[in-house]
Residue frames as a rotation matrix with the C-alpha (Angstrom) as fourth column:
UNK 1
-0.465 0.496 0.733 127.49
-0.228 -0.867 0.442 75.36
0.856 0.038 0.516 111.93
UNK 2
-0.991 0.124 -0.049 125.99
0.075 0.214 -0.974 75.80
-0.110 -0.969 -0.221 115.42
UNK 3
-0.396 0.918 0.010 122.39
0.805 0.342 0.484 75.12
0.441 0.200 -0.875 115.87
UNK 4
-0.417 0.298 0.859 120.16
-0.212 -0.951 0.227 78.05
0.884 -0.087 0.459 116.65
UNK 5
-0.976 0.108 -0.188 119.05
0.206 0.182 -0.962 78.44
-0.070 -0.977 -0.200 120.25
UNK 6
-0.260 0.961 0.099 115.43
0.463 0.034 0.885 78.08
0.847 0.276 -0.454 120.91
UNK 7
-0.995 -0.053 0.085 114.08
-0.040 -0.566 -0.823 80.72
0.092 -0.822 0.561 123.12
UNK 8
-0.277 0.949 -0.150 110.69
0.901 0.311 0.304 80.16
0.335 -0.051 -0.941 124.71
UNK 9
-0.961 0.050 0.270 108.82
-0.109 -0.972 -0.207 83.59
0.253 -0.228 0.940 124.95
UNK 10
-0.206 0.908 -0.366 105.75
0.966 0.248 0.072 83.66
0.157 -0.339 -0.928 127.15
UNK 11
-0.939 -0.003 -0.343 104.04
0.070 -0.981 -0.182 87.08
-0.335 -0.195 0.922 126.63
UNK 12
-0.207 0.954 0.215 100.31
0.809 0.291 -0.510 87.85
-0.549 0.068 -0.833 126.54
UNK 13
0.336 0.213 -0.917 100.79
-0.204 -0.934 -0.292 91.27
-0.919 0.285 -0.270 124.83
UNK 14
0.656 -0.009 0.755 100.74
0.608 0.599 -0.521 90.47
-0.448 0.801 0.398 120.99
UNK 15
0.907 -0.382 0.174 102.55
-0.183 -0.732 -0.656 93.76
0.378 0.563 -0.734 120.07
UNK 16
0.341 -0.850 0.402 105.41
-0.896 -0.164 0.412 93.01
-0.284 -0.500 -0.818 122.57
UNK 17
0.368 -0.201 0.908 105.53
0.159 0.976 0.151 89.28
-0.916 0.089 0.391 121.44
UNK 18
0.862 -0.041 0.506 105.91
0.507 0.104 -0.856 90.45
-0.018 0.994 0.110 117.80
UNK 19
0.717 -0.667 0.202 108.66
-0.616 -0.742 -0.263 92.92
0.326 0.064 -0.943 118.69
UNK 20
0.210 -0.685 0.697 110.51
-0.721 0.373 0.584 90.38
-0.660 -0.626 -0.416 120.72
UNK 21
0.585 0.018 0.811 110.05
0.381 0.876 -0.295 87.69
-0.716 0.481 0.506 118.11
UNK 22
0.923 -0.258 0.286 111.38
0.207 -0.294 -0.933 89.98
0.325 0.920 -0.218 115.26
UNK 23
0.463 -0.811 0.358 114.39
-0.868 -0.496 0.000 91.18
0.177 -0.311 -0.934 117.46
UNK 24
0.206 -0.508 0.837 115.37
-0.576 0.628 0.523 87.68
-0.791 -0.590 -0.163 118.60
UNK 25
0.729 0.118 0.675 114.98
0.420 0.701 -0.576 86.06
-0.541 0.703 0.461 115.14
UNK 26
0.903 -0.385 0.191 117.14
-0.057 -0.546 -0.836 88.80
0.426 0.744 -0.515 113.53
UNK 27
0.161 -0.900 0.404 119.78
-0.983 -0.182 -0.014 87.98
0.086 -0.395 -0.915 116.19
UNK 28
-0.264 -0.300 -0.917 119.72
-0.639 0.766 -0.067 84.25
0.723 0.568 -0.394 115.08
UNK 29
-0.824 0.216 0.523 117.42
-0.326 0.574 -0.751 82.67
-0.462 -0.790 -0.403 117.72
UNK 30
-0.614 0.750 -0.244 114.46
0.194 0.443 0.875 80.53
0.765 0.490 -0.418 117.04
UNK 31
-0.766 0.406 0.499 111.48
-0.643 -0.498 -0.582 81.67
0.013 -0.766 0.643 118.98
UNK 32
-0.614 0.694 -0.376 108.76
0.611 0.719 0.331 79.47
0.500 -0.026 -0.866 120.46
UNK 33
-0.729 0.383 0.568 105.72
-0.466 -0.885 -0.002 81.70
0.501 -0.266 0.823 121.36
UNK 34
-0.520 0.589 -0.619 103.46
0.800 0.589 -0.112 81.12
0.298 -0.553 -0.778 124.24
UNK 35
-0.439 0.381 0.814 100.55
-0.181 -0.925 0.335 83.67
0.880 -0.001 0.475 124.95
UNK 36
0.674 0.659 0.333 99.29
-0.506 0.084 0.858 81.85
0.538 -0.747 0.390 128.02
UNK 37
-0.041 -0.630 0.776 100.70
-0.972 0.205 0.115 80.09
-0.231 -0.749 -0.621 131.06
UNK 38
0.530 0.348 0.773 99.21
-0.222 0.937 -0.269 76.83
-0.818 -0.029 0.574 129.90
UNK 39
0.962 -0.248 -0.118 100.83
-0.092 0.114 -0.989 77.17
0.259 0.962 0.087 126.39
UNK 40
0.177 -0.965 0.194 104.23
-0.882 -0.243 -0.404 77.80
0.437 -0.100 -0.894 128.15
UNK 41
0.044 -0.132 0.990 103.82
-0.836 0.537 0.109 74.93
-0.546 -0.833 -0.087 130.42
UNK 42
0.905 0.255 0.342 103.37
-0.013 0.818 -0.575 72.55
-0.426 0.516 0.743 127.42
UNK 43
0.676 -0.732 -0.082 106.66
-0.269 -0.142 -0.953 73.85
0.686 0.666 -0.293 125.90
UNK 44
-0.038 -0.666 0.745 108.39
-0.995 -0.047 -0.093 73.49
0.097 -0.744 -0.661 129.35
UNK 45
0.476 0.209 0.855 107.19
-0.529 0.844 0.088 69.95
-0.703 -0.494 0.512 129.64
UNK 46
0.991 -0.123 0.049 108.46
0.106 0.519 -0.848 69.05
0.079 0.846 0.527 126.26
UNK 47
0.394 -0.903 -0.170 112.06
0.249 -0.073 0.966 70.43
-0.885 -0.423 0.197 127.24
UNK 48
0.042 -0.425 0.904 112.42
0.998 0.059 -0.019 71.61
-0.045 0.903 0.427 123.62
UNK 49
0.918 0.021 0.396 113.87
0.064 -0.993 -0.096 75.03
0.392 0.114 -0.913 124.39
UNK 50
0.031 -0.949 -0.315 117.21
0.720 0.240 -0.651 76.42
0.693 -0.207 0.691 125.45
UNK 51
-0.939 -0.166 -0.302 116.13
0.337 -0.620 -0.708 79.46
-0.069 -0.767 0.638 127.42
UNK 52
0.083 0.995 0.060 113.02
0.969 -0.094 0.228 81.22
0.233 0.040 -0.972 128.42
UNK 53
-0.977 -0.088 0.193 111.97
0.044 -0.975 -0.220 84.84
0.208 -0.206 0.956 128.44
UNK 54
-0.344 0.880 -0.326 108.75
0.877 0.426 0.224 85.14
0.336 -0.208 -0.918 130.55
UNK 55
-0.202 0.490 0.848 106.29
-0.266 -0.861 0.434 87.91
0.942 -0.138 0.305 131.18
UNK 56
-0.980 -0.052 0.193 105.73
-0.199 0.190 -0.961 88.08
0.013 -0.980 -0.197 134.95
UNK 57
-0.417 0.901 0.116 101.87
-0.269 -0.001 -0.963 88.56
-0.868 -0.433 0.243 134.58
UNK 58
-0.931 0.338 -0.138 100.05
-0.002 0.373 0.928 86.37
0.365 0.864 -0.347 132.09
UNK 59
0.027 0.995 -0.101 96.59
0.217 0.092 0.972 85.12
0.976 -0.048 -0.214 133.27
UNK 60
0.800 0.225 -0.557 97.72
0.571 0.001 0.821 85.29
0.185 -0.974 -0.128 136.81
UNK 61
0.901 -0.379 0.211 99.93
-0.416 -0.892 0.176 87.96
0.122 -0.247 -0.961 138.66
UNK 62
0.211 -0.836 0.506 102.66
-0.635 0.276 0.722 85.27
-0.743 -0.473 -0.473 139.37
UNK 63
0.979 0.145 0.142 102.60
-0.006 0.721 -0.692 83.22
-0.202 0.677 0.707 136.16
UNK 64
0.578 -0.808 -0.112 106.10
-0.434 -0.188 -0.881 84.25
0.691 0.558 -0.460 135.36
UNK 65
-0.227 -0.542 0.809 107.34
-0.972 0.184 -0.149 83.10
-0.068 -0.820 -0.568 138.87
UNK 66
0.497 0.422 0.758 105.48
-0.474 0.864 -0.169 79.80
-0.726 -0.275 0.630 138.49
UNK 67
0.991 -0.096 -0.092 106.84
-0.042 0.435 -0.900 79.10
0.126 0.895 0.427 135.08
UNK 68
0.200 -0.963 0.182 110.35
-0.751 -0.270 -0.603 80.07
0.629 -0.016 -0.777 136.24
UNK 69
-0.033 -0.168 0.985 110.12
-0.896 0.442 0.045 77.78
-0.443 -0.881 -0.165 139.18
UNK 70
0.762 0.388 0.519 108.94
-0.193 0.900 -0.390 74.85
-0.618 0.197 0.761 137.07
UNK 71
0.828 -0.506 -0.242 111.77
-0.184 0.163 -0.969 75.31
0.530 0.847 0.041 134.48
UNK 72
0.056 -0.797 0.601 114.34
-0.898 -0.304 -0.319 75.53
0.437 -0.522 -0.733 137.35
UNK 73
0.232 0.163 0.959 113.09
-0.751 0.656 0.070 72.56
-0.618 -0.737 0.274 139.05
UNK 74
0.846 0.213 0.488 113.08
0.125 0.811 -0.572 70.41
-0.518 0.545 0.660 135.79
UNK 75
0.562 -0.650 0.511 115.98
0.714 0.070 -0.696 72.08
0.417 0.756 0.504 133.88
UNK 76
0.638 -0.292 -0.713 118.32
0.547 -0.480 0.686 73.90
-0.542 -0.827 -0.146 136.37
UNK 77
-0.358 -0.934 -0.012 120.80
0.592 -0.237 0.771 74.83
-0.722 0.269 0.637 133.72
UNK 78
-0.121 0.328 0.937 118.38
0.908 -0.346 0.238 76.58
0.402 0.879 -0.256 131.21
UNK 79
-0.922 -0.376 -0.089 118.49
0.385 -0.881 -0.274 80.32
0.025 -0.287 0.958 131.47
UNK 80
0.095 0.994 0.051 115.35
0.974 -0.103 0.200 82.14
0.204 0.030 -0.979 132.55
UNK 81
-0.961 -0.261 0.098 114.68
0.244 -0.957 -0.154 85.81
0.134 -0.124 0.983 132.21
UNK 82
0.003 0.951 -0.308 111.51
0.949 -0.100 -0.298 87.51
-0.314 -0.292 -0.903 133.72
UNK 83
-0.849 -0.079 0.522 110.29
0.315 -0.870 0.380 90.66
0.424 0.487 0.763 131.91
UNK 84
-0.165 0.807 -0.567 108.01
0.986 0.132 -0.099 92.83
-0.005 -0.576 -0.818 133.96
UNK 85
-0.386 0.054 0.921 106.22
0.218 -0.965 0.148 96.14
0.896 0.258 0.361 134.13
UNK 86
0.325 0.582 -0.745 105.32
0.829 0.204 0.521 95.75
0.455 -0.787 -0.416 137.61
UNK 87
-0.374 -0.560 -0.739 107.59
0.837 -0.546 -0.010 98.49
-0.398 -0.623 0.673 138.75
UNK 88
-0.937 0.137 0.323 106.11
0.087 -0.800 0.593 100.93
0.340 0.584 0.738 136.20
UNK 89
-0.117 0.992 -0.038 102.56
0.142 0.054 0.988 99.96
0.983 0.110 -0.148 137.27
UNK 90
0.647 0.499 -0.576 103.05
0.531 0.247 0.811 99.75
0.547 -0.831 -0.105 141.08
UNK 91
0.522 -0.603 0.603 106.37
-0.689 -0.715 -0.118 101.51
0.502 -0.354 -0.789 141.95
UNK 92
0.710 -0.344 0.615 107.68
-0.320 0.620 0.716 98.11
-0.627 -0.705 0.330 143.33
UNK 93
0.443 -0.654 -0.613 111.09
-0.832 -0.046 -0.553 97.33
0.333 0.755 -0.564 142.14
UNK 94
0.929 -0.236 -0.286 112.98
0.318 0.903 0.289 94.06
0.190 -0.360 0.913 142.30
UNK 95
0.674 -0.734 0.081 116.29
-0.622 -0.505 0.598 94.75
-0.398 -0.453 -0.797 144.09
UNK 96
0.462 -0.603 -0.650 119.29
-0.477 0.449 -0.756 93.54
0.748 0.659 -0.081 142.08
UNK 97
-0.483 -0.797 0.363 120.80
-0.798 0.229 -0.557 92.36
0.361 -0.559 -0.747 145.34
UNK 98
0.425 0.739 0.523 117.94
-0.825 0.554 -0.112 89.76
-0.373 -0.384 0.845 145.91
UNK 99
-0.711 -0.550 0.437 119.10
-0.365 0.821 0.439 86.21
-0.601 0.153 -0.785 145.70
UNK 100
-0.090 0.761 -0.642 116.90
-0.993 -0.121 -0.004 85.42
-0.080 0.637 0.767 142.60
UNK 101
-0.474 -0.120 -0.872 117.74
-0.489 0.860 0.148 81.85
0.732 0.497 -0.466 142.66
UNK 102
-0.970 0.102 -0.221 116.31
0.241 0.524 -0.817 81.27
0.032 -0.845 -0.533 146.07
UNK 103
-0.506 0.828 -0.242 113.22
-0.108 -0.339 -0.935 83.36
-0.856 -0.446 0.261 145.96
UNK 104
0.183 0.604 -0.776 112.19
-0.790 -0.379 -0.481 83.86
-0.585 0.701 0.408 142.24
UNK 105
0.137 -0.344 0.929 114.20
0.284 0.912 0.296 81.10
-0.949 0.223 0.223 140.50
UNK 106
0.965 0.080 0.250 115.06
0.263 -0.302 -0.916 83.33
0.002 0.950 -0.313 137.60
UNK 107
-0.005 -1.000 0.010 118.58
0.987 -0.004 0.159 84.19
-0.159 0.011 0.987 136.40
UNK 108
-0.949 -0.308 -0.059 117.60
0.299 -0.945 0.130 87.81
-0.096 0.106 0.990 135.56
UNK 109
0.238 0.967 -0.092 114.60
0.838 -0.252 -0.484 90.26
-0.492 0.038 -0.870 135.72
UNK 110
-0.882 -0.346 0.320 114.45
0.466 -0.742 0.483 93.06
0.070 0.575 0.815 133.17
UNK 111
-0.278 0.790 -0.547 111.92
0.273 -0.481 -0.833 95.85
-0.921 -0.380 -0.082 133.62
UNK 112
0.003 0.262 0.965 109.80
0.979 -0.197 0.051 96.97
0.203 0.945 -0.257 130.73
UNK 113
0.867 0.173 -0.468 110.23
-0.441 -0.175 -0.880 99.37
-0.234 0.969 -0.076 128.89
UNK 114
0.603 -0.560 0.568 112.42
0.321 0.822 0.470 96.80
-0.730 -0.100 0.676 127.51
UNK 115
0.387 -0.536 -0.751 115.42
-0.838 -0.544 -0.043 97.54
-0.385 0.646 -0.659 125.56
UNK 116
0.961 0.267 -0.069 116.05
-0.273 0.887 -0.374 94.74
-0.039 0.378 0.925 123.26
UNK 117
0.217 -0.956 -0.197 119.82
-0.292 0.129 -0.948 95.03
0.931 0.263 -0.251 123.22
UNK 118
-0.211 -0.185 0.960 119.54
-0.967 -0.105 -0.233 94.53
0.144 -0.977 -0.156 126.95
UNK 119
0.673 0.549 0.496 117.66
-0.598 0.798 -0.072 91.26
-0.436 -0.248 0.865 126.49
UNK 120
0.808 -0.457 -0.371 120.28
-0.122 0.487 -0.865 90.08
0.576 0.744 0.337 123.86
UNK 121
-0.240 -0.943 0.229 123.23
-0.602 -0.041 -0.797 90.87
0.762 -0.329 -0.558 126.21
UNK 122
0.075 0.289 0.954 121.41
-0.940 0.341 -0.029 89.05
-0.334 -0.895 0.297 129.05
UNK 123
0.950 0.312 0.035 120.86
-0.268 0.865 -0.424 85.87
-0.162 0.393 0.905 126.87
UNK 124
0.526 -0.783 -0.332 124.40
-0.206 0.261 -0.943 85.97
0.825 0.564 -0.024 125.75
UNK 125
-0.280 -0.632 0.722 125.78
-0.861 -0.168 -0.481 86.41
0.426 -0.756 -0.497 129.22
UNK 126
0.323 0.437 0.840 123.57
-0.784 0.621 -0.022 83.47
-0.530 -0.651 0.543 130.59
UNK 127
0.977 0.018 -0.211 124.45
-0.144 0.789 -0.597 81.16
0.156 0.614 0.774 127.69
UNK 128
0.240 -0.966 -0.098 128.18
-0.299 0.022 -0.954 81.81
0.924 0.258 -0.283 128.15
UNK 129
-0.285 -0.278 0.917 127.92
-0.958 0.065 -0.278 81.00
0.017 -0.958 -0.285 131.94
UNK 130
0.582 0.649 0.489 126.05
-0.656 0.731 -0.189 77.71
-0.480 -0.211 0.851 131.15
UNK 131
0.621 -0.431 -0.655 128.89
-0.514 0.407 -0.755 76.32
0.592 0.806 0.032 128.95
């Protein structure tokens, strides 16, 4: 039997965190919750996770970018997905043609209003690429 993948979820909205937790656990992932950038950094430093789903704006407007950069610097093969509502709040969208690995250091960016099936599909695709 294959070991469950551990997903670091960094999200400061407790309702969104709970929804992601329920959805990911129901799809056979273990969830490691971090409500702040500092909590997420402790998990990252431990290396005890298989992928990360990061809210872009935690305590700082660029927390997700900072966390993503740190993960990719230390664990380049671990998938990173940034979830953001920046487009909804500001009208600024991240172009899918951007080279995310050079600029943002994330494997994918998903806009909120998040469809959890989209998150599951993205994780499956990233895990299959890293084999």
